KEPAKE-399025 format. One record per residue (C-alpha): x, y, z; chain; residue in one letter. Coordinates in steps of 0.25 Angstrom, whole numbers, padded with zeros to 4 digits, always signed. Layout:
BEGIN
+-------+-------+-------+--------+---------+
:     x :     y :     z : cadena : residuo :
+-------+-------+-------+--------+---------+
:     X :     Y :     Z :      A :       a :
...
+-------+-------+-------+--------+---------+
! end
This chain:
BEGIN
+-------+-------+-------+--------+---------+
:     x :     y :     z : cadena : residuo :
+-------+-------+-------+--------+---------+
: -0146 : -0133 : -0007 :      A :       m :
: -0152 : -0146 : -0011 :      A :       t :
: -0157 : -0154 : +0001 :      A :       d :
: -0152 : -0168 : -0001 :      A :       y :
: -0158 : -0172 : +0012 :      A :       l :
: -0171 : -0174 : +0005 :      A :       d :
: -0165 : -0187 : -0001 :      A :       e :
: -0165 : -0193 : +0013 :      A :       i :
: -0177 : -0201 : +0017 :      A :       i :
: -0182 : -0199 : +0031 :      A :       g :
: -0173 : -0193 : +0042 :      A :       q :
: -0181 : -0180 : +0042 :      A :       e :
: -0176 : -0176 : +0056 :      A :       t :
: -0161 : -0177 : +0052 :      A :       a :
: -0164 : -0170 : +0038 :      A :       k :
: -0171 : -0159 : +0045 :      A :       k :
: -0160 : -0157 : +0055 :      A :       f :
: -0149 : -0156 : +0043 :      A :       i :
: -0158 : -0147 : +0035 :      A :       r :
: -0159 : -0137 : +0046 :      A :       t :
: -0144 : -0137 : +0048 :      A :       s :
: -0142 : -0135 : +0034 :      A :       i :
: -0152 : -0123 : +0033 :      A :       k :
: -0146 : -0117 : +0046 :      A :       k :
: -0132 : -0119 : +0040 :      A :       g :
: -0129 : -0126 : +0053 :      A :       n :
: -0121 : -0138 : +0047 :      A :       l :
: -0113 : -0145 : +0057 :      A :       y :
: -0107 : -0159 : +0060 :      A :       n :
: -0119 : -0169 : +0059 :      A :       y :
: -0120 : -0183 : +0065 :      A :       l :
: -0131 : -0191 : +0059 :      A :       f :
: -0135 : -0202 : +0069 :      A :       t :
: -0145 : -0214 : +0067 :      A :       g :
: -0147 : -0228 : +0062 :      A :       p :
: -0139 : -0234 : +0050 :      A :       k :
: -0146 : -0233 : +0037 :      A :       g :
: -0156 : -0222 : +0039 :      A :       v :
: -0150 : -0211 : +0031 :      A :       g :
: -0138 : -0204 : +0039 :      A :       k :
: -0128 : -0206 : +0028 :      A :       r :
: -0137 : -0202 : +0016 :      A :       l :
: -0142 : -0190 : +0024 :      A :       c :
: -0127 : -0186 : +0026 :      A :       s :
: -0125 : -0187 : +0011 :      A :       f :
: -0138 : -0179 : +0008 :      A :       a :
: -0133 : -0168 : +0018 :      A :       l :
: -0119 : -0168 : +0011 :      A :       a :
: -0126 : -0166 : -0003 :      A :       k :
: -0135 : -0155 : +0003 :      A :       t :
: -0122 : -0148 : +0007 :      A :       l :
: -0116 : -0150 : -0007 :      A :       h :
: -0106 : -0161 : -0002 :      A :       c :
: -0111 : -0173 : -0009 :      A :       p :
: -0104 : -0186 : -0007 :      A :       p :
: -0092 : -0187 : -0017 :      A :       h :
: -0090 : -0172 : -0016 :      A :       s :
: -0077 : -0166 : -0011 :      A :       p :
: -0084 : -0160 : +0001 :      A :       n :
: -0090 : -0173 : +0006 :      A :       f :
: -0081 : -0182 : +0015 :      A :       i :
: -0087 : -0196 : +0019 :      A :       l :
: -0081 : -0204 : +0030 :      A :       v :
: -0087 : -0218 : +0033 :      A :       a :
: -0083 : -0231 : +0041 :      A :       p :
: -0074 : -0240 : +0033 :      A :       i :
: -0069 : -0255 : +0036 :      A :       p :
: -0057 : -0256 : +0045 :      A :       s :
: -0049 : -0263 : +0034 :      A :       k :
: -0049 : -0251 : +0025 :      A :       i :
: -0042 : -0243 : +0035 :      A :       k :
: -0035 : -0230 : +0030 :      A :       d :
: -0035 : -0233 : +0015 :      A :       k :
: -0041 : -0220 : +0010 :      A :       k :
: -0046 : -0225 : -0004 :      A :       e :
: -0052 : -0237 : +0003 :      A :       k :
: -0059 : -0229 : +0013 :      A :       i :
: -0065 : -0220 : +0002 :      A :       y :
: -0069 : -0232 : -0006 :      A :       e :
: -0076 : -0238 : +0006 :      A :       y :
: -0083 : -0225 : +0010 :      A :       t :
: -0090 : -0224 : -0003 :      A :       k :
: -0100 : -0234 : +0001 :      A :       q :
: -0106 : -0225 : +0011 :      A :       y :
: -0109 : -0214 : +0000 :      A :       l :
: -0124 : -0211 : -0004 :      A :       p :
: -0123 : -0221 : -0015 :      A :       e :
: -0124 : -0232 : -0005 :      A :       n :
: -0136 : -0231 : +0004 :      A :       p :
: -0133 : -0244 : +0012 :      A :       l :
: -0129 : -0245 : +0026 :      A :       v :
: -0115 : -0250 : +0028 :      A :       e :
: -0114 : -0260 : +0040 :      A :       i :
: -0100 : -0263 : +0044 :      A :       e :
: -0094 : -0267 : +0057 :      A :       d :
: -0079 : -0264 : +0054 :      A :       r :
: -0079 : -0250 : +0049 :      A :       t :
: -0073 : -0237 : +0055 :      A :       s :
: -0070 : -0223 : +0051 :      A :       i :
: -0055 : -0222 : +0053 :      A :       l :
: -0047 : -0210 : +0057 :      A :       i :
: -0040 : -0210 : +0043 :      A :       e :
: -0054 : -0207 : +0037 :      A :       q :
: -0056 : -0195 : +0047 :      A :       i :
: -0042 : -0190 : +0044 :      A :       r :
: -0045 : -0190 : +0030 :      A :       d :
: -0058 : -0182 : +0032 :      A :       v :
: -0050 : -0172 : +0040 :      A :       i :
: -0039 : -0170 : +0029 :      A :       e :
: -0050 : -0168 : +0019 :      A :       r :
: -0057 : -0157 : +0028 :      A :       l :
: -0044 : -0149 : +0027 :      A :       l :
: -0048 : -0145 : +0013 :      A :       h :
: -0060 : -0135 : +0014 :      A :       m :
: -0072 : -0137 : +0005 :      A :       p :
: -0075 : -0127 : -0005 :      A :       s :
: -0080 : -0113 : +0000 :      A :       i :
: -0095 : -0113 : +0003 :      A :       g :
: -0095 : -0129 : +0002 :      A :       s :
: -0098 : -0139 : +0013 :      A :       k :
: -0091 : -0151 : +0016 :      A :       r :
: -0097 : -0164 : +0022 :      A :       v :
: -0090 : -0175 : +0030 :      A :       v :
: -0099 : -0187 : +0032 :      A :       l :
: -0094 : -0197 : +0042 :      A :       v :
: -0103 : -0210 : +0041 :      A :       l :
: -0104 : -0219 : +0053 :      A :       d :
: -0096 : -0209 : +0061 :      A :       a :
: -0097 : -0219 : +0073 :      A :       d :
: -0087 : -0228 : +0065 :      A :       a :
: -0076 : -0218 : +0067 :      A :       m :
: -0064 : -0224 : +0075 :      A :       t :
: -0060 : -0217 : +0088 :      A :       d :
: -0048 : -0211 : +0081 :      A :       a :
: -0057 : -0206 : +0069 :      A :       a :
: -0067 : -0200 : +0078 :      A :       a :
: -0057 : -0192 : +0086 :      A :       n :
: -0050 : -0188 : +0074 :      A :       c :
: -0063 : -0183 : +0068 :      A :       f :
: -0068 : -0176 : +0080 :      A :       l :
: -0059 : -0163 : +0079 :      A :       k :
: -0064 : -0161 : +0064 :      A :       t :
: -0079 : -0163 : +0068 :      A :       l :
: -0077 : -0153 : +0079 :      A :       e :
: -0071 : -0142 : +0070 :      A :       e :
: -0077 : -0145 : +0056 :      A :       p :
: -0070 : -0138 : +0044 :      A :       p :
: -0077 : -0127 : +0038 :      A :       l :
: -0090 : -0131 : +0030 :      A :       d :
: -0088 : -0146 : +0034 :      A :       t :
: -0100 : -0154 : +0039 :      A :       i :
: -0098 : -0167 : +0046 :      A :       f :
: -0109 : -0178 : +0045 :      A :       i :
: -0107 : -0190 : +0054 :      A :       l :
: -0117 : -0202 : +0054 :      A :       t :
: -0118 : -0213 : +0064 :      A :       t :
: -0128 : -0224 : +0068 :      A :       s :
: -0120 : -0225 : +0081 :      A :       r :
: -0118 : -0211 : +0087 :      A :       p :
: -0114 : -0217 : +0101 :      A :       n :
: -0101 : -0222 : +0094 :      A :       f :
: -0097 : -0208 : +0090 :      A :       l :
: -0088 : -0199 : +0099 :      A :       l :
: -0097 : -0190 : +0107 :      A :       p :
: -0088 : -0179 : +0103 :      A :       t :
: -0091 : -0181 : +0088 :      A :       i :
: -0106 : -0182 : +0091 :      A :       q :
: -0106 : -0169 : +0099 :      A :       s :
: -0100 : -0162 : +0087 :      A :       r :
: -0111 : -0166 : +0077 :      A :       c :
: -0126 : -0163 : +0075 :      A :       q :
: -0133 : -0176 : +0077 :      A :       k :
: -0144 : -0179 : +0067 :      A :       i :
: -0152 : -0192 : +0070 :      A :       p :
: -0157 : -0201 : +0059 :      A :       f :
: -0168 : -0212 : +0062 :      A :       t :
: -0173 : -0225 : +0056 :      A :       y :
: -0182 : -0223 : +0044 :      A :       l :
: -0197 : -0228 : +0043 :      A :       n :
: -0202 : -0238 : +0033 :      A :       s :
: -0207 : -0228 : +0022 :      A :       e :
: -0194 : -0221 : +0022 :      A :       q :
: -0186 : -0234 : +0021 :      A :       i :
: -0194 : -0238 : +0009 :      A :       k :
: -0191 : -0225 : +0002 :      A :       n :
: -0177 : -0228 : +0003 :      A :       i :
: -0175 : -0243 : +0000 :      A :       i :
: -0187 : -0244 : -0009 :      A :       f :
: -0187 : -0259 : -0008 :      A :       t :
: -0188 : -0268 : +0004 :      A :       g :
: -0194 : -0266 : +0018 :      A :       d :
: -0187 : -0262 : +0031 :      A :       d :
: -0187 : -0277 : +0035 :      A :       e :
: -0178 : -0275 : +0047 :      A :       f :
: -0186 : -0263 : +0052 :      A :       q :
: -0173 : -0255 : +0052 :      A :       m :
: -0177 : -0241 : +0047 :      A :       g :
: -0164 : -0240 : +0040 :      A :       s :
: -0164 : -0240 : +0025 :      A :       p :
: -0149 : -0241 : +0024 :      A :       g :
: -0149 : -0254 : +0032 :      A :       e :
: -0161 : -0260 : +0024 :      A :       i :
: -0154 : -0257 : +0011 :      A :       l :
: -0141 : -0264 : +0016 :      A :       m :
: -0149 : -0276 : +0021 :      A :       l :
: -0156 : -0277 : +0007 :      A :       q :
: -0143 : -0278 : +0000 :      A :       q :
: -0136 : -0288 : +0009 :      A :       s :
: -0138 : -0301 : +0015 :      A :       n :
: -0135 : -0298 : +0029 :      A :       l :
: -0147 : -0303 : +0036 :      A :       v :
: -0148 : -0315 : +0027 :      A :       e :
: -0134 : -0319 : +0031 :      A :       n :
: -0137 : -0319 : +0046 :      A :       v :
: -0151 : -0324 : +0046 :      A :       f :
: -0148 : -0338 : +0049 :      A :       d :
: -0139 : -0334 : +0060 :      A :       i :
: -0150 : -0326 : +0066 :      A :       f :
: -0159 : -0338 : +0066 :      A :       k :
: -0149 : -0347 : +0073 :      A :       r :
: -0144 : -0338 : +0084 :      A :       l :
: -0139 : -0340 : +0094 :      A :       p :
: -0128 : -0348 : +0087 :      A :       l :
: -0121 : -0360 : +0094 :      A :       n :
: -0106 : -0356 : +0097 :      A :       t :
: -0101 : -0364 : +0084 :      A :       k :
: -0110 : -0356 : +0075 :      A :       s :
: -0108 : -0343 : +0082 :      A :       a :
: -0093 : -0344 : +0080 :      A :       a :
: -0094 : -0347 : +0065 :      A :       t :
: -0104 : -0336 : +0063 :      A :       v :
: -0096 : -0326 : +0071 :      A :       a :
: -0083 : -0329 : +0064 :      A :       k :
: -0090 : -0327 : +0050 :      A :       e :
: -0095 : -0314 : +0054 :      A :       f :
: -0083 : -0309 : +0061 :      A :       e :
: -0075 : -0311 : +0048 :      A :       n :
: -0086 : -0304 : +0040 :      A :       k :
: -0094 : -0292 : +0045 :      A :       k :
: -0099 : -0294 : +0060 :      A :       t :
: -0110 : -0284 : +0057 :      A :       i :
: -0116 : -0293 : +0046 :      A :       d :
: -0120 : -0303 : +0057 :      A :       l :
: -0124 : -0293 : +0068 :      A :       l :
: -0132 : -0283 : +0060 :      A :       y :
: -0142 : -0294 : +0053 :      A :       p :
: -0143 : -0300 : +0067 :      A :       l :
: -0147 : -0287 : +0073 :      A :       l :
: -0158 : -0285 : +0062 :      A :       l :
: -0164 : -0299 : +0064 :      A :       l :
: -0165 : -0298 : +0079 :      A :       y :
: -0171 : -0284 : +0078 :      A :       r :
: -0181 : -0290 : +0068 :      A :       l :
: -0184 : -0301 : +0079 :      A :       a :
: -0186 : -0290 : +0089 :      A :       l :
: -0196 : -0283 : +0080 :      A :       y :
: -0203 : -0296 : +0078 :      A :       q :
: -0204 : -0297 : +0093 :      A :       k :
: -0210 : -0284 : +0096 :      A :       i :
: -0219 : -0285 : +0084 :      A :       g :
: -0214 : -0274 : +0074 :      A :       i :
: -0208 : -0283 : +0064 :      A :       l :
: -0213 : -0282 : +0050 :      A :       s :
: -0213 : -0295 : +0041 :      A :       s :
: -0199 : -0299 : +0036 :      A :       t :
: -0193 : -0311 : +0029 :      A :       q :
: -0186 : -0314 : +0042 :      A :       l :
: -0198 : -0316 : +0050 :      A :       d :
: -0197 : -0331 : +0054 :      A :       s :
: -0183 : -0330 : +0060 :      A :       a :
: -0185 : -0316 : +0066 :      A :       v :
: -0199 : -0321 : +0072 :      A :       k :
: -0192 : -0333 : +0078 :      A :       k :
: -0182 : -0324 : +0085 :      A :       k :
: -0192 : -0315 : +0090 :      A :       a :
: -0201 : -0326 : +0095 :      A :       d :
: -0189 : -0333 : +0102 :      A :       t :
: -0183 : -0321 : +0109 :      A :       l :
: -0188 : -0312 : +0119 :      A :       s :
: -0189 : -0297 : +0116 :      A :       l :
: -0178 : -0294 : +0126 :      A :       q :
: -0169 : -0304 : +0119 :      A :       g :
: -0171 : -0298 : +0106 :      A :       l :
: -0169 : -0284 : +0111 :      A :       v :
: -0156 : -0289 : +0117 :      A :       r :
: -0151 : -0296 : +0105 :      A :       t :
: -0154 : -0283 : +0096 :      A :       v :
: -0146 : -0275 : +0106 :      A :       m :
: -0134 : -0285 : +0106 :      A :       i :
: -0133 : -0285 : +0091 :      A :       l :
: -0135 : -0270 : +0090 :      A :       n :
: -0124 : -0267 : +0100 :      A :       y :
: -0115 : -0277 : +0094 :      A :       s :
: -0116 : -0270 : +0080 :      A :       i :
: -0114 : -0256 : +0086 :      A :       t :
: -0102 : -0260 : +0093 :      A :       t :
: -0096 : -0270 : +0083 :      A :       l :
: -0084 : -0261 : +0080 :      A :       e :
: -0081 : -0260 : +0095 :      A :       q :
: -0081 : -0275 : +0097 :      A :       n :
: -0068 : -0282 : +0093 :      A :       p :
: -0072 : -0296 : +0096 :      A :       h :
: -0082 : -0298 : +0084 :      A :       r :
: -0081 : -0313 : +0084 :      A :       l :
: -0085 : -0314 : +0099 :      A :       l :
: -0096 : -0304 : +0097 :      A :       l :
: -0102 : -0312 : +0086 :      A :       l :
: -0100 : -0325 : +0093 :      A :       f :
: -0108 : -0319 : +0105 :      A :       n :
: -0119 : -0314 : +0097 :      A :       i :
: -0121 : -0327 : +0089 :      A :       l :
: -0122 : -0335 : +0101 :      A :       t :
: -0130 : -0326 : +0110 :      A :       k :
: -0140 : -0319 : +0101 :      A :       l :
: -0153 : -0327 : +0103 :      A :       p :
+-------+-------+-------+--------+---------+
! end
């Protein structure tokens, strides 16, 4: 059996656990937990390939969050889901996506057909915490009694948003941030400027203008009510996450500057000004507010009010 886990850089503890399970033949539902962009998805694909169920093969089923506007249109769900395949190493940052009950019902229907004799089948559920309540409850029965030779792999960066009953029916495997050398071996060019420890997020930032688009807002915060209303309306109509995520990164850099662990970046001047102006307690509180706002974005129906409050209150 070819061990495709060798393709994964870092995550030695997770790989050791998986290899031991394979060696002992103790393959059960897996829950890969840890930060975004550190290898949970790629490790899932590597495990599937090791079990002779590579992506695109009949014995591989992929479930991933989709934008709410796609709803239950199967062909569009499949088309959108393709962006999560191994050919795309980037982290997807969305704030209006879910795993719908229609997707879970489709999986259950496909599981009625047994895999070939002696073959395994892998069902990979990415960002499993994005399941709606209806989808999670529909999925639970199948997870409790997996069909013969079927292995479920769930990934999440927000395990607390998963039903406890789903968590209890999986073997939890923790993934951690990567060190600088491991990141350089993955992205080859550029440094971990935001000290993220997440190659997937670094690659995403290198290929987007997220931070540049928000940098002027960061320098001007807090905004007056008129400016805040204008910006809030703009990002309510676009992607709320495209404002909150870069702000989180920038304030986190200011916090690192404050405690003296920030390496040189092209954003030094503005970041240093925030660090000099704000107290350590104020920076910690700001980072926590932004992190909480991002984590609970799907549960907050009043996005315009949320953005307005943040833009007028953040220091």
